N, C-alpha and C positions, 0 to 999 in steps of 0.2 A: 409354603414355598420350600422346595427341597434345595439342599446345598449342592452345588456342582462338585463333581468328583475329579476334575482335572482342569488345567489351564487351557483356555480356548486358543485358537490360532491367533486371534487378535492380541491376546495377552502375551503369547510367545514373541510375536513381532515387536510389541512394545519393549519387552525385555531385551531383545536383540538389538533394537535401535539405540538403546542407551548403553548397553554393555559394549557394543562394537566388536568387530571381529579382529582377533589378534592371531595371525598365523604363526608367530613365534612368541615364546614366553617372555613376559615383561615383568620387571620387578616393581612391586607396589611401594607406596610410601612407608608402609610398616615393615618392609623388608621381605615380605612374602612374594610369591610368584603367581602370575595369572596368565591364562592362555585361552584361546578360543573366545567364547561368549561368556567371560567371567568365571571360567572353571579354575579352581584353586587346589583341589584335592590332590591331583597327580601332576600339577604344573611344577616344572623345575627348569633350571637354567639350561638353555640350548635346545629345549623341546620345540617341536614344530607340529602343526596339525593342518589338515585341509578343512574346507568349509563343511563338507559332509561329516567329517569326524567331529568338528566343533558342534554341529547340530545334534549328534548323538550324545556328546558330553553334556549339552544343555538339557536334553530330555532326562538324562540320568540325574543331573543336579536338581531338577524340578521335583523329583520323587519325594525327598524329605520336605521340600517346601510345601507341596500340596498336603502332605500329612500334617505338617505343623499348622497350617491354616485351618484345616478341618478339625483338628483336635483342640486348638486354642480358642476357636470361636464357635461355640455350639449354636449360636444364633443363626437364623436363616439369612442367606445371602443370595443375591442374584449373580449371574455370570460376570457382569462388569465389576461388581464389588469384589468377587472372588479373584478375578484377574488383577485388580489393583492391589489387593493385599498380597498376592503371590509375588508381584513385581517388587513391592515394598520389602517383603521378607527376603527375597533373593538379593536385594540390594544391601540390607543391613546385616544379614545373617540370621539363620534359623533360631539360634540360641537367644540373640538379642530380641528377636520378634516375639518369642514366647513370653518374655518378661517385660515387654514394652507397655507404655500407657495406652497405646492404640488398642491392644487387646483388652486392656482393663476397661476402657470406655465402651468398646463394642459389647462386652459381656454385661455391662451395666445398662445397656439399652440406650446409649447416647452415640449413635453413629456420626452425628455432626462433629462432636468433640473428638471422636476417634480419627476422622479423616483430617481434621485440622491439626491434630497432634503429630501427624506424619511429617509435617514440614520441619519439625525440630530434630529430626534424625538424619545423621550423615551416613554415607556408605561405609561398609566394613573395610577397614584399612585405609580410609581417606581422611584427610584433615579438614575438609570443607563440606558443606551441605550441598547436595545436587538439587538446586532450586528448580531447574527445568524439569527434572524427572519427577519431583514431588508434585509439581503443577499438573503434569500429565496424569499421574496416578490419582490426583484429586479430581480431575475432570472425568476420568474413567469411572471412579467410584460413584460419582453423582450423575452419571449418564442414565438416560431412560432405560429401564429394564427391557430387554428384548430388541431394542433398536440397534441397528448397525452403527458402529463407531469407526470413523476413518482415522488412520494414524496421523494424517496431516492435521486434523482438528485437535488431536491430543498434543502434538508437538507445538501447536500454536496457542495452547492454553496460556492465559496470563499468569505471571508469577504471583505467588501468594503475597498478599499485602501485610505488612507488619501491623497495620491499623485495624485489621479485621479481628474482632473479638469472638470467641467461641460462645455459643448459646448457653445461657445459664438457666437454671430452674427458676421460674418466676414464682414468687410466693402466692399462695392461694388468696383469692379475693376475700374470703372470710377472715383470714389472718390479718390482712391489711386493715380491714374495717375495724376489727377488734382492737388492734394496736392503736388506731386513731381514737377510738372511743375511750380507751383507758387513759389517754393523756388529759391533763388538766387544761381546759381552754378558758381563757379569761373572758368574762361576760362583756357584752357590748354596753357602753355607758348609755343610761336612759336620757332621753331628751328632756330638757327643762327650760323654763321661761327665763332663767338667769344666765342662759348661755351667752357668751360675749358675741357682740356683733362682728361681722366679718371685717377684718382689717383691710382698709383701703390701701392700694399700692402706693408707694412713695411717688411724689411728682417727678416727672422726667426732668433731668438736668441736661444742660448742654454738654455734649461730649467734648472732652478736651482734645484738641488737635494733637495728633502724634506726628513726629517727624517722618517725612516720607523717605523711605530707604531707596537708594538708587538701584535700579534693576540691572542685573548682569546682562551681558549680550545674549546669553542663551535663554534668558527669561522673557525676552520680547517675543510675543506671539505675532505671527503675520496677520495683517488685516484681511478680512474676507468680505467686507461690506462695500467693496468698490461698486459704484453705480455704472451701469452700462451707458455708453455714449451713443448718440444718434449718428455719429460720423460713419459713413459706409466704409466697409473694408475693401481694400483694393482687390480686384479680381483679375487674375492673369488671363489673357486671351488664350483660348484653347483652339488648337488646329483641328478642324473638322474634316473628316474624310468625305470626299465627294463620292456619291453613289456612281457606280460604273467606272471608277477610275481604272480598274484593271482592264476592262473592255476597251477603253479609249487608248491605253498604252499598246494593246495588241494591234489596234487599227493603225496607229501611228507607225509602229514598226513594220507592219505589213505594207503600208504605203511606201515607206522608204525602200523596202526590199523590192517592191514592184518597180520603183524608179531605177534602182541599180540593174535589175534585169533588163529594163528597156534600154538603158545606156549600153549594156553589153551587146544587146541585139543590134543596136544602131551601129556600133563599131564593126560588127560582123557584116552588116549591110554595106558600109563604106568600103570594106575590103573587097566584097563581091563586085561592087560597082566599078572599082578600079581594075579588076582583072577581066571583067566582061562589060565593056562599055555598052550603053544603051539599056533600055528597059526602065522599069519603075524602081529599081533597087535604091537609087540615090534619093528619090522622093520619100520612100519608106524610111530610110535612114534618118532623114531630117525630121520626120514626124515622130519617130521614136526618141530622137534627141529632145524634142520639145516636151514629150510626155515624161521623159526621165527627169528633166529639169523641174517640171511642175511637181512631180511626186516627191523628189528629194527636197525641194524647197518647202513644200507644205509639211513634210515630216520633220525637217530640221527646225522650222519655226515653232511647231508644237513642242518639240523637245526642249527648245530654248525657253519657251514660256513655262514649262513644267519644272525644269531643274537649273536653267542657266541664268535666270534673272537674279540680280543681287538684292533688289528691294522686295523679293517675294517673301511673305511671312512663313 
């Protein structure tokens, strides 16, 4: 496996996400100044940069980081491991990275110990350890080689647990067996006829009654063994909708409207009969009056039965 020669785009995005963009120079806890994506070499008070300029400064700052990772770790690394180490070195500083125990474990052929040791290092110029960043670098280092890694998955990586122990070299099986054989083991006693008989257990005695302590109010558990009763539960009557209720209402209203129309026509017939005596106008008027009374009466009765009765459920 060949060693990568530069930080991939995923590694650059990871570094930028944790460094954050600073358009103006910000003073660090150690008194130094930082600007852009963690650039410190030319940062000074009052300086400003654009995002494009900060991107160029980041690429410039990654040159010594890539060189330090390549020189300090002659072992083979995949791209994910290289990116994780580059982010770690950019975070703590190149000089601290070269002398760190992470490099020592990597060169000793213990990558698990190396990636676990990254959690003990804080950022350059910071007073606390960036646990979230170390978790993302840990997840990226252990990602499957060649598989794409999403930034969201790295940011959601769990924080390192203080109870996780680094892997230790297990002693060889032959060494363990030899150590056990060199110990003096007491021989088992031989069985004899003079062995004492098994001692019978003492007879059971009556237990002495202990005073019953009163229970506190919070210690009383609710009873859950209540037996169901055969008494039927009351059922409230439910109003059922009659089928075709909407159609009946339309018929009732239409019948009432027909009665009102007949009544109006009858009044017009009475007026015509008074102005032009003779003819059948007066008889037609009385027939229409009867029809109007019948229609209005039937419609009003049905409306009363539907909404007007007090004893109606």
